[in-house]
mmCIF file as Biopython writes it, N, C-alpha, C and O atoms, coordinates in Angstrom:
data_model
#
loop_
_atom_site.group_PDB
_atom_site.id
_atom_site.type_symbol
_atom_site.label_atom_id
_atom_site.label_alt_id
_atom_site.label_comp_id
_atom_site.label_asym_id
_atom_site.label_entity_id
_atom_site.label_seq_id
_atom_site.pdbx_PDB_ins_code
_atom_site.Cartn_x
_atom_site.Cartn_y
_atom_site.Cartn_z
_atom_site.occupancy
_atom_site.B_iso_or_equiv
_atom_site.auth_seq_id
_atom_site.auth_asym_id
_atom_site.pdbx_PDB_model_num
ATOM 1   N N  . UNK A ? 1  ? 124.668 111.518 47.703 1.0 0.0 1  A 1 
ATOM 2   C CA . UNK A ? 1  ? 125.612 111.152 48.752 1.0 0.0 1  A 1 
ATOM 3   C C  . UNK A ? 1  ? 126.896 110.549 48.181 1.0 0.0 1  A 1 
ATOM 4   O O  . UNK A ? 1  ? 127.992 110.838 48.662 1.0 0.0 1  A 1 
ATOM 5   N N  . UNK A ? 2  ? 126.752 109.712 47.156 1.0 0.0 2  A 1 
ATOM 6   C CA . UNK A ? 2  ? 127.941 109.047 46.608 1.0 0.0 2  A 1 
ATOM 7   C C  . UNK A ? 2  ? 128.916 110.043 46.008 1.0 0.0 2  A 1 
ATOM 8   O O  . UNK A ? 2  ? 130.122 109.796 46.024 1.0 0.0 2  A 1 
ATOM 9   N N  . UNK A ? 3  ? 128.439 111.154 45.481 1.0 0.0 3  A 1 
ATOM 10  C CA . UNK A ? 3  ? 129.343 112.170 44.935 1.0 0.0 3  A 1 
ATOM 11  C C  . UNK A ? 3  ? 130.243 112.717 46.044 1.0 0.0 3  A 1 
ATOM 12  O O  . UNK A ? 3  ? 131.427 112.973 45.821 1.0 0.0 3  A 1 
ATOM 13  N N  . UNK A ? 4  ? 129.683 112.891 47.221 1.0 0.0 4  A 1 
ATOM 14  C CA . UNK A ? 4  ? 130.474 113.382 48.358 1.0 0.0 4  A 1 
ATOM 15  C C  . UNK A ? 4  ? 131.509 112.350 48.782 1.0 0.0 4  A 1 
ATOM 16  O O  . UNK A ? 4  ? 132.646 112.704 49.093 1.0 0.0 4  A 1 
ATOM 17  N N  . UNK A ? 5  ? 131.121 111.065 48.797 1.0 0.0 5  A 1 
ATOM 18  C CA . UNK A ? 5  ? 132.063 110.001 49.165 1.0 0.0 5  A 1 
ATOM 19  C C  . UNK A ? 5  ? 133.175 109.908 48.121 1.0 0.0 5  A 1 
ATOM 20  O O  . UNK A ? 5  ? 134.347 109.782 48.476 1.0 0.0 5  A 1 
ATOM 21  N N  . UNK A ? 6  ? 132.817 109.969 46.840 1.0 0.0 6  A 1 
ATOM 22  C CA . UNK A ? 6  ? 133.823 109.918 45.765 1.0 0.0 6  A 1 
ATOM 23  C C  . UNK A ? 6  ? 134.804 111.081 45.864 1.0 0.0 6  A 1 
ATOM 24  O O  . UNK A ? 6  ? 135.951 110.973 45.431 1.0 0.0 6  A 1 
ATOM 25  N N  . UNK A ? 7  ? 134.349 112.186 46.433 1.0 0.0 7  A 1 
ATOM 26  C CA . UNK A ? 7  ? 135.210 113.361 46.616 1.0 0.0 7  A 1 
ATOM 27  C C  . UNK A ? 7  ? 136.081 113.230 47.863 1.0 0.0 7  A 1 
ATOM 28  O O  . UNK A ? 7  ? 136.883 114.118 48.152 1.0 0.0 7  A 1 
ATOM 29  N N  . UNK A ? 8  ? 135.931 112.126 48.609 1.0 0.0 8  A 1 
ATOM 30  C CA . UNK A ? 8  ? 136.762 111.895 49.784 1.0 0.0 8  A 1 
ATOM 31  C C  . UNK A ? 8  ? 136.151 112.314 51.101 1.0 0.0 8  A 1 
ATOM 32  O O  . UNK A ? 8  ? 136.839 112.331 52.122 1.0 0.0 8  A 1 
ATOM 33  N N  . UNK A ? 9  ? 134.883 112.651 51.100 1.0 0.0 9  A 1 
ATOM 34  C CA . UNK A ? 9  ? 134.209 113.111 52.312 1.0 0.0 9  A 1 
ATOM 35  C C  . UNK A ? 9  ? 133.572 111.947 53.068 1.0 0.0 9  A 1 
ATOM 36  O O  . UNK A ? 9  ? 132.934 111.082 52.467 1.0 0.0 9  A 1 
ATOM 37  N N  . UNK A ? 10 ? 133.749 111.931 54.376 1.0 0.0 10 A 1 
ATOM 38  C CA . UNK A ? 10 ? 133.071 110.938 55.218 1.0 0.0 10 A 1 
ATOM 39  C C  . UNK A ? 10 ? 131.638 111.405 55.450 1.0 0.0 10 A 1 
ATOM 40  O O  . UNK A ? 10 ? 131.373 112.605 55.530 1.0 0.0 10 A 1 
ATOM 41  N N  . UNK A ? 11 ? 130.723 110.457 55.555 1.0 0.0 11 A 1 
ATOM 42  C CA . UNK A ? 11 ? 129.321 110.771 55.804 1.0 0.0 11 A 1 
ATOM 43  C C  . UNK A ? 11 ? 128.878 110.184 57.127 1.0 0.0 11 A 1 
ATOM 44  O O  . UNK A ? 11 ? 129.251 109.062 57.471 1.0 0.0 11 A 1 
ATOM 45  N N  . UNK A ? 12 ? 128.096 110.925 57.858 1.0 0.0 12 A 1 
ATOM 46  C CA . UNK A ? 12 ? 127.496 110.424 59.096 1.0 0.0 12 A 1 
ATOM 47  C C  . UNK A ? 12 ? 125.987 110.581 58.956 1.0 0.0 12 A 1 
ATOM 48  O O  . UNK A ? 12 ? 125.468 111.697 58.954 1.0 0.0 12 A 1 
ATOM 49  N N  . UNK A ? 13 ? 125.293 109.467 58.841 1.0 0.0 13 A 1 
ATOM 50  C CA . UNK A ? 13 ? 123.839 109.475 58.689 1.0 0.0 13 A 1 
ATOM 51  C C  . UNK A ? 13 ? 123.213 109.137 60.037 1.0 0.0 13 A 1 
ATOM 52  O O  . UNK A ? 13 ? 123.455 108.065 60.590 1.0 0.0 13 A 1 
ATOM 53  N N  . UNK A ? 14 ? 122.418 110.044 60.553 1.0 0.0 14 A 1 
ATOM 54  C CA . UNK A ? 14 ? 121.815 109.924 61.877 1.0 0.0 14 A 1 
ATOM 55  C C  . UNK A ? 14 ? 120.635 108.954 61.884 1.0 0.0 14 A 1 
ATOM 56  O O  . UNK A ? 14 ? 120.485 108.160 62.813 1.0 0.0 14 A 1 
ATOM 57  N N  . UNK A ? 15 ? 119.798 109.019 60.848 1.0 0.0 15 A 1 
ATOM 58  C CA . UNK A ? 15 ? 118.614 108.160 60.777 1.0 0.0 15 A 1 
ATOM 59  C C  . UNK A ? 15 ? 118.362 107.786 59.319 1.0 0.0 15 A 1 
ATOM 60  O O  . UNK A ? 15 ? 117.682 108.509 58.591 1.0 0.0 15 A 1 
ATOM 61  N N  . UNK A ? 16 ? 118.911 106.660 58.907 1.0 0.0 16 A 1 
ATOM 62  C CA . UNK A ? 16 ? 118.805 106.214 57.516 1.0 0.0 16 A 1 
ATOM 63  C C  . UNK A ? 16 ? 117.362 105.945 57.113 1.0 0.0 16 A 1 
ATOM 64  O O  . UNK A ? 16 ? 117.034 105.998 55.928 1.0 0.0 16 A 1 
ATOM 65  N N  . UNK A ? 17 ? 116.504 105.662 58.070 1.0 0.0 17 A 1 
ATOM 66  C CA . UNK A ? 17 ? 115.129 105.318 57.753 1.0 0.0 17 A 1 
ATOM 67  C C  . UNK A ? 17 ? 114.285 106.540 57.387 1.0 0.0 17 A 1 
ATOM 68  O O  . UNK A ? 17 ? 113.195 106.403 56.832 1.0 0.0 17 A 1 
ATOM 69  N N  . UNK A ? 18 ? 114.793 107.733 57.701 1.0 0.0 18 A 1 
ATOM 70  C CA . UNK A ? 18 ? 114.068 108.949 57.323 1.0 0.0 18 A 1 
ATOM 71  C C  . UNK A ? 18 ? 114.971 109.962 56.609 1.0 0.0 18 A 1 
ATOM 72  O O  . UNK A ? 18 ? 114.552 111.093 56.362 1.0 0.0 18 A 1 
ATOM 73  N N  . UNK A ? 19 ? 116.193 109.571 56.278 1.0 0.0 19 A 1 
ATOM 74  C CA . UNK A ? 19 ? 117.144 110.471 55.614 1.0 0.0 19 A 1 
ATOM 75  C C  . UNK A ? 19 ? 116.622 110.870 54.235 1.0 0.0 19 A 1 
ATOM 76  O O  . UNK A ? 19 ? 116.456 110.009 53.371 1.0 0.0 19 A 1 
ATOM 77  N N  . UNK A ? 20 ? 116.359 112.168 54.013 1.0 0.0 20 A 1 
ATOM 78  C CA . UNK A ? 20 ? 115.763 112.598 52.746 1.0 0.0 20 A 1 
ATOM 79  C C  . UNK A ? 20 ? 116.684 112.428 51.530 1.0 0.0 20 A 1 
ATOM 80  O O  . UNK A ? 20 ? 116.200 112.365 50.400 1.0 0.0 20 A 1 
ATOM 81  N N  . UNK A ? 21 ? 117.984 112.355 51.742 1.0 0.0 21 A 1 
ATOM 82  C CA . UNK A ? 21 ? 118.892 112.205 50.605 1.0 0.0 21 A 1 
ATOM 83  C C  . UNK A ? 21 ? 118.978 110.764 50.101 1.0 0.0 21 A 1 
ATOM 84  O O  . UNK A ? 21 ? 119.580 110.504 49.060 1.0 0.0 21 A 1 
ATOM 85  N N  . UNK A ? 22 ? 118.376 109.826 50.840 1.0 0.0 22 A 1 
ATOM 86  C CA . UNK A ? 22 ? 118.319 108.435 50.398 1.0 0.0 22 A 1 
ATOM 87  C C  . UNK A ? 22 ? 117.002 108.187 49.666 1.0 0.0 22 A 1 
ATOM 88  O O  . UNK A ? 22 ? 115.981 108.799 49.978 1.0 0.0 22 A 1 
ATOM 89  N N  . UNK A ? 23 ? 117.040 107.291 48.698 1.0 0.0 23 A 1 
ATOM 90  C CA . UNK A ? 23 ? 115.806 106.929 47.999 1.0 0.0 23 A 1 
ATOM 91  C C  . UNK A ? 23 ? 114.983 105.999 48.891 1.0 0.0 23 A 1 
ATOM 92  O O  . UNK A ? 23 ? 115.492 105.447 49.866 1.0 0.0 23 A 1 
ATOM 93  N N  . UNK A ? 24 ? 113.724 105.836 48.549 1.0 0.0 24 A 1 
ATOM 94  C CA . UNK A ? 24 ? 112.884 104.909 49.313 1.0 0.0 24 A 1 
ATOM 95  C C  . UNK A ? 24 ? 113.442 103.494 49.226 1.0 0.0 24 A 1 
ATOM 96  O O  . UNK A ? 24 ? 113.384 102.749 50.204 1.0 0.0 24 A 1 
ATOM 97  N N  . UNK A ? 25 ? 113.983 103.113 48.069 1.0 0.0 25 A 1 
ATOM 98  C CA . UNK A ? 25 ? 114.584 101.776 47.913 1.0 0.0 25 A 1 
ATOM 99  C C  . UNK A ? 25 ? 115.793 101.616 48.837 1.0 0.0 25 A 1 
ATOM 100 O O  . UNK A ? 25 ? 115.980 100.557 49.435 1.0 0.0 25 A 1 
ATOM 101 N N  . UNK A ? 26 ? 116.605 102.655 48.955 1.0 0.0 26 A 1 
ATOM 102 C CA . UNK A ? 26 ? 117.760 102.587 49.862 1.0 0.0 26 A 1 
ATOM 103 C C  . UNK A ? 26 ? 117.299 102.486 51.315 1.0 0.0 26 A 1 
ATOM 104 O O  . UNK A ? 26 ? 117.835 101.694 52.089 1.0 0.0 26 A 1 
ATOM 105 N N  . UNK A ? 27 ? 116.302 103.293 51.680 1.0 0.0 27 A 1 
ATOM 106 C CA . UNK A ? 27 ? 115.773 103.224 53.057 1.0 0.0 27 A 1 
ATOM 107 C C  . UNK A ? 27 ? 115.199 101.834 53.337 1.0 0.0 27 A 1 
ATOM 108 O O  . UNK A ? 27 ? 115.393 101.298 54.428 1.0 0.0 27 A 1 
ATOM 109 N N  . UNK A ? 28 ? 114.501 101.249 52.375 1.0 0.0 28 A 1 
ATOM 110 C CA . UNK A ? 28 ? 113.935 99.905  52.546 1.0 0.0 28 A 1 
ATOM 111 C C  . UNK A ? 28 ? 115.045 98.873  52.718 1.0 0.0 28 A 1 
ATOM 112 O O  . UNK A ? 28 ? 114.916 97.951  53.523 1.0 0.0 28 A 1 
ATOM 113 N N  . UNK A ? 29 ? 116.132 99.023  51.969 1.0 0.0 29 A 1 
ATOM 114 C CA . UNK A ? 29 ? 117.257 98.089  52.086 1.0 0.0 29 A 1 
ATOM 115 C C  . UNK A ? 29 ? 117.888 98.178  53.470 1.0 0.0 29 A 1 
ATOM 116 O O  . UNK A ? 29 ? 118.205 97.152  54.073 1.0 0.0 29 A 1 
ATOM 117 N N  . UNK A ? 30 ? 118.073 99.393  53.979 1.0 0.0 30 A 1 
ATOM 118 C CA . UNK A ? 30 ? 118.622 99.542  55.327 1.0 0.0 30 A 1 
ATOM 119 C C  . UNK A ? 30 ? 117.681 98.948  56.372 1.0 0.0 30 A 1 
ATOM 120 O O  . UNK A ? 30 ? 118.123 98.318  57.332 1.0 0.0 30 A 1 
ATOM 121 N N  . UNK A ? 31 ? 116.385 99.155  56.176 1.0 0.0 31 A 1 
ATOM 122 C CA . UNK A ? 31 ? 115.389 98.591  57.091 1.0 0.0 31 A 1 
ATOM 123 C C  . UNK A ? 31 ? 115.490 97.063  57.107 1.0 0.0 31 A 1 
ATOM 124 O O  . UNK A ? 31 ? 115.427 96.449  58.172 1.0 0.0 31 A 1 
ATOM 125 N N  . UNK A ? 32 ? 115.647 96.455  55.936 1.0 0.0 32 A 1 
ATOM 126 C CA . UNK A ? 32 ? 115.742 94.992  55.815 1.0 0.0 32 A 1 
ATOM 127 C C  . UNK A ? 32 ? 116.926 94.413  56.574 1.0 0.0 32 A 1 
ATOM 128 O O  . UNK A ? 32 ? 116.825 93.334  57.160 1.0 0.0 32 A 1 
ATOM 129 N N  . UNK A ? 33 ? 118.047 95.127  56.566 1.0 0.0 33 A 1 
ATOM 130 C CA . UNK A ? 33 ? 119.246 94.603  57.230 1.0 0.0 33 A 1 
ATOM 131 C C  . UNK A ? 33 ? 119.463 95.226  58.615 1.0 0.0 33 A 1 
ATOM 132 O O  . UNK A ? 33 ? 120.537 95.108  59.204 1.0 0.0 33 A 1 
ATOM 133 N N  . UNK A ? 34 ? 118.421 95.888  59.117 1.0 0.0 34 A 1 
ATOM 134 C CA . UNK A ? 34 ? 118.401 96.404  60.483 1.0 0.0 34 A 1 
ATOM 135 C C  . UNK A ? 34 ? 119.496 97.441  60.752 1.0 0.0 34 A 1 
ATOM 136 O O  . UNK A ? 34 ? 120.164 97.402  61.786 1.0 0.0 34 A 1 
ATOM 137 N N  . UNK A ? 35 ? 119.667 98.367  59.805 1.0 0.0 35 A 1 
ATOM 138 C CA . UNK A ? 35 ? 120.613 99.472  59.978 1.0 0.0 35 A 1 
ATOM 139 C C  . UNK A ? 35 ? 119.818 100.767 60.022 1.0 0.0 35 A 1 
ATOM 140 O O  . UNK A ? 35 ? 119.074 101.084 59.094 1.0 0.0 35 A 1 
ATOM 141 N N  . UNK A ? 36 ? 119.982 101.509 61.108 1.0 0.0 36 A 1 
ATOM 142 C CA . UNK A ? 36 ? 119.261 102.768 61.249 1.0 0.0 36 A 1 
ATOM 143 C C  . UNK A ? 36 ? 120.172 103.981 61.125 1.0 0.0 36 A 1 
ATOM 144 O O  . UNK A ? 36 ? 119.700 105.073 60.810 1.0 0.0 36 A 1 
ATOM 145 N N  . UNK A ? 37 ? 121.467 103.812 61.367 1.0 0.0 37 A 1 
ATOM 146 C CA . UNK A ? 37 ? 122.405 104.923 61.274 1.0 0.0 37 A 1 
ATOM 147 C C  . UNK A ? 37 ? 123.759 104.363 60.836 1.0 0.0 37 A 1 
ATOM 148 O O  . UNK A ? 37 ? 124.074 103.200 61.087 1.0 0.0 37 A 1 
ATOM 149 N N  . UNK A ? 38 ? 124.551 105.209 60.179 1.0 0.0 38 A 1 
ATOM 150 C CA . UNK A ? 38 ? 125.863 104.726 59.744 1.0 0.0 38 A 1 
ATOM 151 C C  . UNK A ? 38 ? 126.834 105.867 59.480 1.0 0.0 38 A 1 
ATOM 152 O O  . UNK A ? 38 ? 126.443 107.010 59.243 1.0 0.0 38 A 1 
ATOM 153 N N  . UNK A ? 39 ? 128.098 105.519 59.530 1.0 0.0 39 A 1 
ATOM 154 C CA . UNK A ? 39 ? 129.185 106.399 59.107 1.0 0.0 39 A 1 
ATOM 155 C C  . UNK A ? 39 ? 129.886 105.689 57.962 1.0 0.0 39 A 1 
ATOM 156 O O  . UNK A ? 39 ? 130.204 104.504 58.056 1.0 0.0 39 A 1 
ATOM 157 N N  . UNK A ? 40 ? 130.123 106.410 56.893 1.0 0.0 40 A 1 
ATOM 158 C CA . UNK A ? 40 ? 130.858 105.873 55.743 1.0 0.0 40 A 1 
ATOM 159 C C  . UNK A ? 40 ? 132.108 106.697 55.549 1.0 0.0 40 A 1 
ATOM 160 O O  . UNK A ? 40 ? 132.041 107.921 55.441 1.0 0.0 40 A 1 
ATOM 161 N N  . UNK A ? 41 ? 133.255 106.028 55.502 1.0 0.0 41 A 1 
ATOM 162 C CA . UNK A ? 41 ? 134.525 106.704 55.240 1.0 0.0 41 A 1 
ATOM 163 C C  . UNK A ? 41 ? 135.093 106.161 53.938 1.0 0.0 41 A 1 
ATOM 164 O O  . UNK A ? 41 ? 135.259 104.950 53.789 1.0 0.0 41 A 1 
ATOM 165 N N  . UNK A ? 42 ? 135.394 107.052 52.989 1.0 0.0 42 A 1 
ATOM 166 C CA . UNK A ? 42 ? 135.934 106.595 51.721 1.0 0.0 42 A 1 
ATOM 167 C C  . UNK A ? 42 ? 137.380 106.133 51.874 1.0 0.0 42 A 1 
ATOM 168 O O  . UNK A ? 42 ? 138.144 106.691 52.661 1.0 0.0 42 A 1 
ATOM 169 N N  . UNK A ? 43 ? 137.735 105.120 51.121 1.0 0.0 43 A 1 
ATOM 170 C CA . UNK A ? 43 ? 139.116 104.658 51.044 1.0 0.0 43 A 1 
ATOM 171 C C  . UNK A ? 43 ? 139.622 105.107 49.677 1.0 0.0 43 A 1 
ATOM 172 O O  . UNK A ? 43 ? 139.182 104.605 48.642 1.0 0.0 43 A 1 
ATOM 173 N N  . UNK A ? 44 ? 140.547 106.054 49.688 1.0 0.0 44 A 1 
ATOM 174 C CA . UNK A ? 44 ? 141.007 106.678 48.458 1.0 0.0 44 A 1 
ATOM 175 C C  . UNK A ? 44 ? 142.430 106.210 48.125 1.0 0.0 44 A 1 
ATOM 176 O O  . UNK A ? 44 ? 143.256 105.987 49.010 1.0 0.0 44 A 1 
ATOM 177 N N  . UNK A ? 45 ? 142.686 106.071 46.819 1.0 0.0 45 A 1 
ATOM 178 C CA . UNK A ? 45 ? 144.032 105.751 46.336 1.0 0.0 45 A 1 
ATOM 179 C C  . UNK A ? 45 ? 144.274 106.592 45.091 1.0 0.0 45 A 1 
ATOM 180 O O  . UNK A ? 45 ? 143.538 106.504 44.108 1.0 0.0 45 A 1 
ATOM 181 N N  . UNK A ? 46 ? 145.309 107.402 45.153 1.0 0.0 46 A 1 
ATOM 182 C CA . UNK A ? 46 ? 145.653 108.283 44.036 1.0 0.0 46 A 1 
ATOM 183 C C  . UNK A ? 46 ? 144.459 109.124 43.595 1.0 0.0 46 A 1 
ATOM 184 O O  . UNK A ? 46 ? 144.232 109.329 42.403 1.0 0.0 46 A 1 
ATOM 185 N N  . UNK A ? 47 ? 143.693 109.610 44.589 1.0 0.0 47 A 1 
ATOM 186 C CA . UNK A ? 47 ? 142.562 110.476 44.319 1.0 0.0 47 A 1 
ATOM 187 C C  . UNK A ? 47 ? 141.306 109.783 43.835 1.0 0.0 47 A 1 
ATOM 188 O O  . UNK A ? 47 ? 140.337 110.450 43.474 1.0 0.0 47 A 1 
ATOM 189 N N  . UNK A ? 48 ? 141.299 108.455 43.820 1.0 0.0 48 A 1 
ATOM 190 C CA . UNK A ? 48 ? 140.133 107.697 43.359 1.0 0.0 48 A 1 
ATOM 191 C C  . UNK A ? 48 ? 139.551 106.873 44.494 1.0 0.0 48 A 1 
ATOM 192 O O  . UNK A ? 48 ? 140.283 106.360 45.341 1.0 0.0 48 A 1 
ATOM 193 N N  . UNK A ? 49 ? 138.243 106.749 44.506 1.0 0.0 49 A 1 
ATOM 194 C CA . UNK A ? 49 ? 137.555 105.924 45.492 1.0 0.0 49 A 1 
ATOM 195 C C  . UNK A ? 49 ? 137.774 104.454 45.131 1.0 0.0 49 A 1 
ATOM 196 O O  . UNK A ? 49 ? 137.416 104.016 44.038 1.0 0.0 49 A 1 
ATOM 197 N N  . UNK A ? 50 ? 138.367 103.696 46.064 1.0 0.0 50 A 1 
ATOM 198 C CA . UNK A ? 50 ? 138.607 102.276 45.812 1.0 0.0 50 A 1 
ATOM 199 C C  . UNK A ? 50 ? 137.821 101.383 46.774 1.0 0.0 50 A 1 
ATOM 200 O O  . UNK A ? 50 ? 137.771 100.166 46.593 1.0 0.0 50 A 1 
ATOM 201 N N  . UNK A ? 51 ? 137.219 101.977 47.779 1.0 0.0 51 A 1 
ATOM 202 C CA . UNK A ? 51 ? 136.432 101.210 48.739 1.0 0.0 51 A 1 
ATOM 203 C C  . UNK A ? 51 ? 135.845 102.140 49.784 1.0 0.0 51 A 1 
ATOM 204 O O  . UNK A ? 51 ? 136.081 103.348 49.770 1.0 0.0 51 A 1 
ATOM 205 N N  . UNK A ? 52 ? 135.081 101.556 50.685 1.0 0.0 52 A 1 
ATOM 206 C CA . UNK A ? 52 ? 134.475 102.333 51.766 1.0 0.0 52 A 1 
ATOM 207 C C  . UNK A ? 52 ? 134.489 101.505 53.044 1.0 0.0 52 A 1 
ATOM 208 O O  . UNK A ? 52 ? 134.305 100.289 53.014 1.0 0.0 52 A 1 
ATOM 209 N N  . UNK A ? 53 ? 134.705 102.174 54.151 1.0 0.0 53 A 1 
ATOM 210 C CA . UNK A ? 53 ? 134.593 101.552 55.460 1.0 0.0 53 A 1 
ATOM 211 C C  . UNK A ? 53 ? 133.309 102.084 56.078 1.0 0.0 53 A 1 
ATOM 212 O O  . UNK A ? 53 ? 133.097 103.295 56.130 1.0 0.0 53 A 1 
ATOM 213 N N  . UNK A ? 54 ? 132.455 101.185 56.544 1.0 0.0 54 A 1 
ATOM 214 C CA . UNK A ? 54 ? 131.171 101.579 57.124 1.0 0.0 54 A 1 
ATOM 215 C C  . UNK A ? 54 ? 131.041 101.055 58.544 1.0 0.0 54 A 1 
ATOM 216 O O  . UNK A ? 54 ? 131.424 99.926  58.851 1.0 0.0 54 A 1 
ATOM 217 N N  . UNK A ? 55 ? 130.497 101.896 59.392 1.0 0.0 55 A 1 
ATOM 218 C CA . UNK A ? 55 ? 130.159 101.514 60.761 1.0 0.0 55 A 1 
ATOM 219 C C  . UNK A ? 55 ? 128.660 101.731 60.894 1.0 0.0 55 A 1 
ATOM 220 O O  . UNK A ? 55 ? 128.149 102.798 60.554 1.0 0.0 55 A 1 
ATOM 221 N N  . UNK A ? 56 ? 127.962 100.724 61.385 1.0 0.0 56 A 1 
ATOM 222 C CA . UNK A ? 56 ? 126.502 100.763 61.440 1.0 0.0 56 A 1 
ATOM 223 C C  . UNK A ? 56 ? 125.984 100.733 62.871 1.0 0.0 56 A 1 
ATOM 224 O O  . UNK A ? 56 ? 126.660 100.273 63.791 1.0 0.0 56 A 1 
ATOM 225 N N  . UNK A ? 57 ? 124.770 101.237 63.030 1.0 0.0 57 A 1 
ATOM 226 C CA . UNK A ? 57 ? 124.053 101.174 64.298 1.0 0.0 57 A 1 
ATOM 227 C C  . UNK A ? 57 ? 122.632 100.704 64.016 1.0 0.0 57 A 1 
ATOM 228 O O  . UNK A ? 57 ? 122.031 101.099 63.017 1.0 0.0 57 A 1 
ATOM 229 N N  . UNK A ? 58 ? 122.101 99.872  64.885 1.0 0.0 58 A 1 
ATOM 230 C CA . UNK A ? 58 ? 120.720 99.390  64.728 1.0 0.0 58 A 1 
ATOM 231 C C  . UNK A ? 58 ? 119.698 100.442 65.137 1.0 0.0 58 A 1 
ATOM 232 O O  . UNK A ? 58 ? 118.512 100.319 64.831 1.0 0.0 58 A 1 
ATOM 233 N N  . UNK A ? 59 ? 120.162 101.470 65.825 1.0 0.0 59 A 1 
ATOM 234 C CA . UNK A ? 59 ? 119.261 102.534 66.248 1.0 0.0 59 A 1 
ATOM 235 C C  . UNK A ? 59 ? 119.762 103.865 65.696 1.0 0.0 59 A 1 
ATOM 236 O O  . UNK A ? 59 ? 120.959 104.039 65.468 1.0 0.0 59 A 1 
ATOM 237 N N  . UNK A ? 60 ? 118.853 104.787 65.486 1.0 0.0 60 A 1 
ATOM 238 C CA . UNK A ? 60 ? 119.235 106.128 65.047 1.0 0.0 60 A 1 
ATOM 239 C C  . UNK A ? 60 ? 120.118 106.747 66.130 1.0 0.0 60 A 1 
ATOM 240 O O  . UNK A ? 60 ? 119.889 106.552 67.323 1.0 0.0 60 A 1 
ATOM 241 N N  . UNK A ? 61 ? 121.126 107.492 65.693 1.0 0.0 61 A 1 
ATOM 242 C CA . UNK A ? 61 ? 122.019 108.122 66.664 1.0 0.0 61 A 1 
ATOM 243 C C  . UNK A ? 61 ? 122.784 109.256 66.016 1.0 0.0 61 A 1 
ATOM 244 O O  . UNK A ? 61 ? 123.016 109.261 64.807 1.0 0.0 61 A 1 
ATOM 245 N N  . UNK A ? 62 ? 123.167 110.199 66.825 1.0 0.0 62 A 1 
ATOM 246 C CA . UNK A ? 62 ? 124.015 111.296 66.374 1.0 0.0 62 A 1 
ATOM 247 C C  . UNK A ? 62 ? 125.455 110.863 66.595 1.0 0.0 62 A 1 
ATOM 248 O O  . UNK A ? 62 ? 125.852 110.550 67.717 1.0 0.0 62 A 1 
ATOM 249 N N  . UNK A ? 63 ? 126.233 110.847 65.522 1.0 0.0 63 A 1 
ATOM 250 C CA . UNK A ? 63 ? 127.638 110.452 65.607 1.0 0.0 63 A 1 
ATOM 251 C C  . UNK A ? 63 ? 128.467 111.658 66.037 1.0 0.0 63 A 1 
ATOM 252 O O  . UNK A ? 63 ? 128.294 112.756 65.509 1.0 0.0 63 A 1 
ATOM 253 N N  . UNK A ? 64 ? 129.364 111.451 66.992 1.0 0.0 64 A 1 
ATOM 254 C CA . UNK A ? 64 ? 130.231 112.544 67.427 1.0 0.0 64 A 1 
ATOM 255 C C  . UNK A ? 64 ? 131.331 112.769 66.389 1.0 0.0 64 A 1 
ATOM 256 O O  . UNK A ? 64 ? 131.621 111.890 65.577 1.0 0.0 64 A 1 
ATOM 257 N N  . UNK A ? 65 ? 131.925 113.930 66.423 1.0 0.0 65 A 1 
ATOM 258 C CA . UNK A ? 65 ? 133.040 114.203 65.503 1.0 0.0 65 A 1 
ATOM 259 C C  . UNK A ? 65 ? 134.203 113.265 65.784 1.0 0.0 65 A 1 
ATOM 260 O O  . UNK A ? 65 ? 134.926 112.891 64.861 1.0 0.0 65 A 1 
ATOM 261 N N  . UNK A ? 66 ? 134.397 112.876 67.045 1.0 0.0 66 A 1 
ATOM 262 C CA . UNK A ? 66 ? 135.461 111.930 67.387 1.0 0.0 66 A 1 
ATOM 263 C C  . UNK A ? 66 ? 135.187 110.549 66.776 1.0 0.0 66 A 1 
ATOM 264 O O  . UNK A ? 66 ? 136.114 109.888 66.307 1.0 0.0 66 A 1 
ATOM 265 N N  . UNK A ? 67 ? 133.930 110.113 66.778 1.0 0.0 67 A 1 
ATOM 266 C CA . UNK A ? 67 ? 133.589 108.816 66.176 1.0 0.0 67 A 1 
ATOM 267 C C  . UNK A ? 67 ? 133.814 108.829 64.672 1.0 0.0 67 A 1 
ATOM 268 O O  . UNK A ? 67 ? 134.353 107.876 64.110 1.0 0.0 67 A 1 
ATOM 269 N N  . UNK A ? 68 ? 133.399 109.911 64.022 1.0 0.0 68 A 1 
ATOM 270 C CA . UNK A ? 68 ? 133.596 110.034 62.574 1.0 0.0 68 A 1 
ATOM 271 C C  . UNK A ? 68 ? 135.093 110.056 62.266 1.0 0.0 68 A 1 
ATOM 272 O O  . UNK A ? 68 ? 135.538 109.408 61.319 1.0 0.0 68 A 1 
ATOM 273 N N  . UNK A ? 69 ? 135.864 110.789 63.049 1.0 0.0 69 A 1 
ATOM 274 C CA . UNK A ? 69 ? 137.314 110.863 62.850 1.0 0.0 69 A 1 
ATOM 275 C C  . UNK A ? 69 ? 137.957 109.489 63.025 1.0 0.0 69 A 1 
ATOM 276 O O  . UNK A ? 69 ? 138.869 109.134 62.279 1.0 0.0 69 A 1 
ATOM 277 N N  . UNK A ? 70 ? 137.496 108.722 63.992 1.0 0.0 70 A 1 
ATOM 278 C CA . UNK A ? 70 ? 138.031 107.386 64.225 1.0 0.0 70 A 1 
ATOM 279 C C  . UNK A ? 70 ? 137.764 106.463 63.029 1.0 0.0 70 A 1 
ATOM 280 O O  . UNK A ? 70 ? 138.642 105.702 62.623 1.0 0.0 70 A 1 
ATOM 281 N N  . UNK A ? 71 ? 136.562 106.533 62.473 1.0 0.0 71 A 1 
ATOM 282 C CA . UNK A ? 71 ? 136.237 105.715 61.299 1.0 0.0 71 A 1 
ATOM 283 C C  . UNK A ? 71 ? 137.106 106.151 60.120 1.0 0.0 71 A 1 
ATOM 284 O O  . UNK A ? 71 ? 137.607 105.311 59.374 1.0 0.0 71 A 1 
ATOM 285 N N  . UNK A ? 72 ? 137.281 107.441 59.953 1.0 0.0 72 A 1 
ATOM 286 C CA . UNK A ? 72 ? 138.126 107.949 58.861 1.0 0.0 72 A 1 
ATOM 287 C C  . UNK A ? 72 ? 139.561 107.480 58.998 1.0 0.0 72 A 1 
ATOM 288 O O  . UNK A ? 72 ? 140.209 107.127 58.012 1.0 0.0 72 A 1 
ATOM 289 N N  . UNK A ? 73 ? 140.050 107.477 60.221 1.0 0.0 73 A 1 
ATOM 290 C CA . UNK A ? 73 ? 141.441 107.115 60.466 1.0 0.0 73 A 1 
ATOM 291 C C  . UNK A ? 73 ? 141.689 105.668 60.140 1.0 0.0 73 A 1 
ATOM 292 O O  . UNK A ? 73 ? 142.811 105.185 60.287 1.0 0.0 73 A 1 
#
């Protein structure tokens, strides 16, 4: 997933607790902090990842394209 973020792609994870691209340790960490779904938007400067903006949900959910676009913006 981080390779996609480093490339400037936003990610929308519907259910972090069962997302196969996350490791069990990552899923456990999300479970601990009560995050079930999230959108991550990379903050890029001169083509390099310098930070990330994340929006979280306590419940699994399908993020709309408008919501992902808003986080990216």
